[in-house]
DOVOBA-897554 format. One record per residue: residue number from 0; residue in one letter; y negated, x, z of N, C-alpha, C in turn. Coordinates in pm, 1 decimal, padded with zeros to 6 digits, always signed. Each point is the difference from the previous one (the first is absolute). Example, Ala and Ser with C-alpha at 12.3 -4.5 7.8 and 13.67 -1.06 7.14 Angstrom:
<sites>
{seq=0; type=A; nv=+00569.0; nu=+01319.0; nw=+00780.0; cav=-00119.0; cau=-00089.0; caw=+00000.0; cv=-00120.0; cu=+00090.0; cw=+00000.0} .
{seq=1; type=S; nv=-00105.0; nu=-00035.0; nw=-00072.0; cav=-00119.0; cau=+00082.0; caw=+00006.0; cv=-00109.0; cu=-00077.0; cw=+00073.0} .
</sites>
This chain:
<sites>
{seq=0; type=M; nv=+02006.8; nu=+00958.5; nw=-00088.1; cav=-00078.7; cau=-00118.4; caw=+00032.0; cv=-00108.3; cu=+00035.1; cw=+00101.4} .
{seq=1; type=V; nv=-00103.5; nu=-00079.4; nw=+00002.4; cav=-00112.6; cau=+00020.0; caw=+00089.6; cv=-00000.7; cu=-00112.4; cw=+00102.3} .
{seq=2; type=R; nv=-00022.8; nu=+00034.8; nw=+00126.1; cav=-00004.6; cau=-00100.9; caw=+00105.5; cv=-00134.7; cu=-00071.0; cw=-00004.7} .
{seq=3; type=Q; nv=+00002.6; nu=-00132.7; nw=-00001.9; cav=-00121.7; cau=-00079.9; caw=-00004.0; cv=-00033.2; cu=-00053.2; cw=+00139.0} .
{seq=4; type=T; nv=-00127.2; nu=-00029.4; nw=+00019.4; cav=-00044.4; cau=-00058.3; caw=+00126.1; cv=-00061.9; cu=-00137.6; cw=-00019.9} .
{seq=5; type=V; nv=-00057.6; nu=-00025.5; nw=-00115.1; cav=-00069.7; cau=-00125.7; caw=-00024.1; cv=+00087.4; cu=-00098.2; cw=-00076.7} .
{seq=6; type=F; nv=+00062.7; nu=+00046.9; nw=-00104.3; cav=+00073.6; cau=-00088.0; caw=-00089.4; cv=+00149.6; cu=+00008.9; cw=+00026.1} .
{seq=7; type=G; nv=+00068.1; nu=-00109.8; nw=-00023.4; cav=+00142.8; cau=-00005.2; caw=+00025.5; cv=+00084.4; cu=+00032.8; cw=-00121.2} .
{seq=8; type=F; nv=-00037.9; nu=+00097.9; nw=-00079.5; cav=+00082.5; cau=+00039.5; caw=-00113.4; cv=+00012.9; cu=+00151.1; cw=-00002.4} .
{seq=9; type=K; nv=+00097.2; nu=+00048.2; nw=-00072.2; cav=+00026.2; cau=+00143.2; caw=-00010.6; cv=-00057.0; cu=+00053.4; cw=-00131.0} .
{seq=10; type=L; nv=-00043.4; nu=+00123.9; nw=+00003.1; cav=-00048.8; cau=+00065.5; caw=-00120.9; cv=+00110.1; cu=+00088.9; cw=-00055.0} .
{seq=11; type=E; nv=+00028.6; nu=-00015.6; nw=-00126.1; cav=+00099.1; cau=+00082.7; caw=-00067.3; cv=-00048.7; cu=+00031.0; cw=-00140.3} .
{seq=12; type=R; nv=+00053.4; nu=+00104.0; nw=-00055.5; cav=-00030.6; cau=+00035.1; caw=-00138.9; cv=+00071.6; cu=-00097.9; cw=-00092.6} .
{seq=13; type=T; nv=-00069.1; nu=-00038.1; nw=-00107.3; cav=+00059.2; cau=-00092.3; caw=-00096.6; cv=-00050.8; cu=+00032.3; cw=-00139.6} .
{seq=14; type=E; nv=+00074.4; nu=-00039.6; nw=-00097.1; cav=-00041.6; cau=+00014.4; caw=-00139.5; cv=-00053.8; cu=-00132.0; cw=-00054.8} .
{seq=15; type=E; nv=-00000.3; nu=-00103.4; nw=+00081.1; cav=-00048.6; cau=-00131.1; caw=-00042.4; cv=-00152.4; cu=+00001.1; cw=-00008.7} .
{seq=16; type=P; nv=-00057.0; nu=-00078.7; nw=-00091.2; cav=-00146.2; cau=-00005.5; caw=-00009.7; cv=-00061.2; cu=-00066.6; cw=+00123.4} .
{seq=17; type=L; nv=-00115.0; nu=+00050.1; nw=+00041.2; cav=-00072.7; cau=-00054.4; caw=+00114.5; cv=-00135.2; cu=-00051.2; cw=-00045.9} .
{seq=18; type=T; nv=-00060.2; nu=-00085.2; nw=+00080.6; cav=-00134.7; cau=-00046.3; caw=-00031.7; cv=-00099.9; cu=+00109.9; cw=+00032.1} .
{seq=19; type=A; nv=-00118.9; nu=-00014.4; nw=-00049.7; cav=-00104.6; cau=+00098.7; caw=+00025.3; cv=-00039.5; cu=+00003.5; cw=+00146.7} .
{seq=20; type=H; nv=+00026.5; nu=-00106.3; nw=+00072.9; cav=-00040.7; cau=-00007.8; caw=+00140.0; cv=+00114.1; cu=+00030.7; cw=+00096.2} .
{seq=21; type=G; nv=+00108.6; nu=+00051.0; nw=-00050.6; cav=+00114.5; cau=+00030.9; caw=+00085.2; cv=-00030.0; cu=+00105.3; cw=+00105.5} .
{seq=22; type=G; nv=-00092.3; nu=+00089.4; nw=-00028.2; cav=-00033.3; cau=+00106.5; caw=+00093.9; cv=-00090.2; cu=-00042.8; cw=+00113.9} .
{seq=23; type=L; nv=-00052.9; nu=-00120.9; nw=-00003.8; cav=-00088.6; cau=-00045.0; caw=+00107.5; cv=+00073.0; cu=-00008.5; cw=+00133.0} .
{seq=24; type=A; nv=+00129.3; nu=-00026.7; nw=-00004.1; cav=+00077.4; cau=-00003.7; caw=+00124.2; cv=-00001.5; cu=+00136.8; cw=+00067.1} .
{seq=25; type=L; nv=+00003.4; nu=+00106.3; nw=-00079.3; cav=-00005.1; cau=+00134.8; caw=+00056.7; cv=-00135.9; cu=+00029.2; cw=+00061.9} .
{seq=26; type=V; nv=-00105.4; nu=-00046.4; nw=-00064.2; cav=-00134.4; cau=+00019.2; caw=+00055.5; cv=-00012.6; cu=-00074.1; cw=+00132.8} .
{seq=27; type=A; nv=+00051.8; nu=-00121.9; nw=+00006.3; cav=-00004.3; cau=-00076.6; caw=+00124.8; cv=+00080.3; cu=+00069.9; cw=+00109.0} .
{seq=28; type=E; nv=+00116.5; nu=+00053.1; nw=-00034.2; cav=+00081.3; cau=+00075.0; caw=+00096.0; cv=-00074.1; cu=+00124.1; cw=+00048.1} .
{seq=29; type=F; nv=-00064.9; nu=+00069.5; nw=-00091.8; cav=-00074.4; cau=+00120.7; caw=+00034.3; cv=-00112.6; cu=-00031.8; cw=+00097.7} .
{seq=30; type=N; nv=-00075.9; nu=-00106.5; nw=-00029.4; cav=-00108.6; cau=-00041.2; caw=+00089.5; cv=+00053.3; cu=-00035.5; cw=+00138.0} .
{seq=31; type=H; nv=+00111.8; nu=-00069.5; nw=+00002.5; cav=+00060.5; cau=-00037.8; caw=+00127.4; cv=+00045.7; cu=+00124.5; cw=+00076.3} .
{seq=32; type=G; nv=+00059.9; nu=+00093.4; nw=-00070.6; cav=+00046.9; cau=+00123.0; caw=+00063.1; cv=-00113.1; cu=+00084.2; cw=+00056.4} .
{seq=33; type=L; nv=-00115.3; nu=-00003.2; nw=-00064.1; cav=-00116.6; cau=+00073.1; caw=+00050.0; cv=-00061.9; cu=-00065.6; cw=+00123.0} .
{seq=34; type=G; nv=+00033.6; nu=-00124.6; nw=+00023.0; cav=-00063.9; cau=-00073.6; caw=+00108.6; cv=-00141.0; cu=-00042.2; cw=-00036.2} .
{seq=35; type=L; nv=-00022.7; nu=-00021.3; nw=-00127.3; cav=-00133.7; cau=-00032.4; caw=-00049.3; cv=-00055.0; cu=-00128.1; cw=+00060.8} .
{seq=36; type=C; nv=+00083.8; nu=-00101.9; nw=+00011.6; cav=-00047.5; cau=-00128.2; caw=+00054.0; cv=-00050.0; cu=+00015.5; cw=+00143.1} .
{seq=37; type=G; nv=+00071.5; nu=+00075.6; nw=+00080.1; cav=-00043.0; cau=+00021.8; caw=+00137.7; cv=-00132.5; cu=+00073.6; cw=+00008.1} .
{seq=38; type=L; nv=-00017.5; nu=+00099.7; nw=-00084.5; cav=-00126.1; cau=+00074.8; caw=-00001.5; cv=-00116.4; cu=-00087.3; cw=-00044.4} .
{seq=39; type=V; nv=+00021.9; nu=-00078.0; nw=-00103.5; cav=-00106.3; cau=-00087.9; caw=-00050.6; cv=-00038.5; cu=-00102.1; cw=+00106.1} .
{seq=40; type=D; nv=+00099.3; nu=-00060.3; nw=+00064.4; cav=-00030.0; cau=-00099.3; caw=+00103.8; cv=-00070.3; cu=+00063.0; cw=+00119.6} .
{seq=41; type=R; nv=+00026.9; nu=+00126.9; nw=+00026.7; cav=-00062.6; cau=+00066.0; caw=+00114.1; cv=-00146.8; cu=+00032.3; cw=-00026.5} .
{seq=42; type=Y; nv=-00032.7; nu=+00040.9; nw=-00123.3; cav=-00134.2; cau=+00050.9; caw=-00027.0; cv=-00092.8; cu=-00096.1; cw=-00073.9} .
{seq=43; type=L; nv=+00052.1; nu=-00106.2; nw=-00056.0; cav=-00086.5; cau=-00098.6; caw=-00064.7; cv=-00014.8; cu=-00121.8; cw=+00090.1} .
{seq=44; type=P; nv=-00113.7; nu=-00068.8; nw=-00007.8; cav=-00022.2; cau=-00114.5; caw=+00089.2; cv=+00093.3; cu=-00116.4; cw=-00030.7} .
{seq=45; type=R; nv=+00034.2; nu=-00072.1; nw=+00104.0; cav=+00084.8; cau=-00118.9; caw=-00012.5; cv=-00080.2; cu=-00112.3; cw=-00066.0} .
{seq=46; type=P; nv=+00068.1; nu=-00101.0; nw=-00054.2; cav=-00072.7; cau=-00112.4; caw=-00060.0; cv=-00079.4; cu=-00076.6; cw=+00105.6} .
{seq=47; type=G; nv=-00105.9; nu=-00065.7; nw=-00044.7; cav=-00086.8; cau=-00071.5; caw=+00092.3; cv=+00055.7; cu=-00132.3; cw=+00048.8} .
{seq=48; type=S; nv=+00100.3; nu=-00052.5; nw=-00066.7; cav=+00057.9; cau=-00127.0; caw=+00042.9; cv=+00149.8; cu=+00017.0; cw=+00019.7} .
{seq=49; type=N; nv=+00059.7; nu=-00098.7; nw=+00064.0; cav=+00143.8; cau=+00008.9; caw=+00023.0; cv=+00080.1; cu=-00030.4; cw=-00126.5} .
{seq=50; type=R; nv=-00067.3; nu=-00041.3; nw=-00106.5; cav=+00068.8; cau=-00029.0; caw=-00126.0; cv=-00007.9; cu=+00115.7; cw=-00098.7} .
{seq=51; type=G; nv=-00074.1; nu=+00102.1; nw=+00034.6; cav=-00017.1; cau=+00112.5; caw=-00091.5; cv=+00123.0; cu=+00088.7; cw=-00005.6} .
{seq=52; type=Y; nv=+00010.1; nu=+00076.3; nw=-00106.1; cav=+00110.3; cau=+00093.7; caw=-00016.6; cv=-00033.5; cu=+00132.0; cw=+00067.6} .
{seq=53; type=A; nv=+00101.5; nu=+00067.6; nw=+00045.7; cav=-00018.5; cau=+00133.5; caw=+00056.5; cv=-00047.1; cu=+00094.3; cw=-00110.7} .
{seq=54; type=P; nv=-00080.8; nu=+00100.6; nw=+00034.0; cav=-00048.1; cau=+00093.2; caw=-00102.8; cv=+00113.3; cu=+00068.4; cw=-00075.6} .
{seq=55; type=S; nv=+00110.5; nu=+00023.1; nw=+00067.2; cav=+00111.9; cau=+00068.0; caw=-00065.9; cv=+00057.9; cu=-00082.8; cw=-00113.9} .
{seq=56; type=V; nv=-00007.9; nu=-00131.4; nw=+00010.1; cav=+00050.6; cau=-00086.1; caw=-00107.6; cv=-00083.7; cu=+00021.3; cw=-00125.8} .
{seq=57; type=F; nv=-00132.1; nu=+00004.0; nw=+00015.6; cav=-00087.6; cau=+00021.3; caw=-00114.9; cv=+00021.4; cu=+00138.2; cw=-00060.9} .
{seq=58; type=V; nv=+00004.3; nu=+00102.8; nw=+00084.1; cav=+00013.8; cau=+00136.6; caw=-00050.3; cv=+00134.7; cu=+00018.7; cw=-00068.3} .
{seq=59; type=D; nv=+00105.6; nu=-00052.6; nw=+00060.0; cav=+00133.3; cau=+00012.8; caw=-00058.7; cv=+00004.8; cu=-00065.9; cw=-00137.1} .
{seq=60; type=R; nv=-00052.0; nu=-00121.7; nw=-00010.5; cav=+00000.5; cau=-00071.1; caw=-00128.1; cv=-00090.1; cu=+00068.6; cw=-00101.8} .
{seq=61; type=L; nv=-00112.7; nu=+00053.9; nw=+00045.6; cav=-00090.6; cau=+00070.2; caw=-00090.5; cv=+00068.0; cu=+00122.9; cw=-00059.5} .
{seq=62; type=I; nv=+00067.8; nu=+00076.9; nw=+00082.3; cav=+00070.2; cau=+00118.6; caw=-00049.1; cv=+00105.7; cu=-00039.2; cw=-00102.2} .
{seq=63; type=L; nv=+00076.2; nu=-00104.2; nw=+00029.9; cav=+00104.5; cau=-00042.7; caw=-00093.5; cv=-00059.6; cu=-00052.7; cw=-00130.6} .
{seq=64; type=M; nv=-00111.4; nu=-00074.0; nw=+00009.1; cav=-00063.7; cau=-00050.9; caw=-00122.2; cv=-00054.3; cu=+00114.0; cw=-00085.3} .
{seq=65; type=L; nv=-00063.5; nu=+00098.9; nw=+00063.5; cav=-00052.8; cau=+00112.9; caw=-00075.7; cv=+00112.5; cu=+00080.7; cw=-00063.3} .
{seq=66; type=Q; nv=+00108.8; nu=+00016.9; nw=+00072.1; cav=+00114.6; cau=+00071.7; caw=-00054.3; cv=+00060.7; cu=-00075.2; cw=-00118.6} .
{seq=67; type=A; nv=-00005.3; nu=-00132.1; nw=+00004.7; cav=+00056.3; cau=-00082.1; caw=-00107.6; cv=-00092.1; cu=-00008.1; cw=-00121.3} .
{seq=68; type=G; nv=-00121.5; nu=+00052.3; nw=+00011.3; cav=-00089.5; cau=+00000.7; caw=-00114.3; cv=-00116.9; cu=-00094.8; cw=+00011.1} .
{seq=69; type=A; nv=-00033.8; nu=-00043.2; nw=+00119.5; cav=-00110.9; cau=-00093.6; caw=+00016.3; cv=-00133.5; cu=+00062.5; cw=-00037.9} .
{seq=70; type=G; nv=-00011.5; nu=+00131.2; nw=+00002.6; cav=-00124.7; cau=+00065.2; caw=-00036.2; cv=-00029.9; cu=-00006.6; cw=-00148.9} .
{seq=71; type=V; nv=+00094.2; nu=-00046.8; nw=-00078.9; cav=-00016.6; cau=-00006.9; caw=-00144.8; cv=-00084.3; cu=-00119.7; cw=-00040.6} .
{seq=72; type=W; nv=-00028.5; nu=-00091.1; nw=+00092.5; cav=-00074.7; cau=-00121.6; caw=-00034.1; cv=-00134.8; cu=+00032.3; cw=-00061.3} .
{seq=73; type=R; nv=-00057.7; nu=+00114.4; nw=+00031.6; cav=-00130.4; cau=+00035.5; caw=-00055.4; cv=+00005.7; cu=+00012.6; cw=-00152.0} .
{seq=74; type=T; nv=+00113.9; nu=+00037.5; nw=-00051.6; cav=+00015.8; cau=+00013.1; caw=-00144.4; cv=-00019.9; cu=-00133.9; cw=-00069.5} .
{seq=75; type=Y; nv=+00045.0; nu=-00107.3; nw=+00064.1; cav=-00005.8; cau=-00132.4; caw=-00060.5; cv=-00118.5; cu=-00082.3; cw=+00048.3} .
{seq=76; type=G; nv=-00078.2; nu=+00052.9; nw=+00091.5; cav=-00111.3; cau=-00075.5; caw=+00056.2; cv=-00114.7; cu=-00014.9; cw=-00097.9} .
{seq=77; type=S; nv=-00106.0; nu=-00060.4; nw=+00048.6; cav=-00116.6; cau=-00023.4; caw=-00085.2; cv=-00061.2; cu=+00130.2; cw=-00031.9} .
</sites>
């Protein structure tokens, strides 16, 4: 088993079918383990208002979306 830091579940080998997005949890764990959010927040500017999101939120979600196949939208675009 692998020790997690973000999610409250254990990773184990299984023969059961998984969804195509099952590996995104590993990508999120990897980003967290690298300390990516802290680096992004340190080097990118903070939002201009108190309602804005931290830069790390955008970067984290962008990485997960691209990993999930968000870059494929160009195939279906105009």
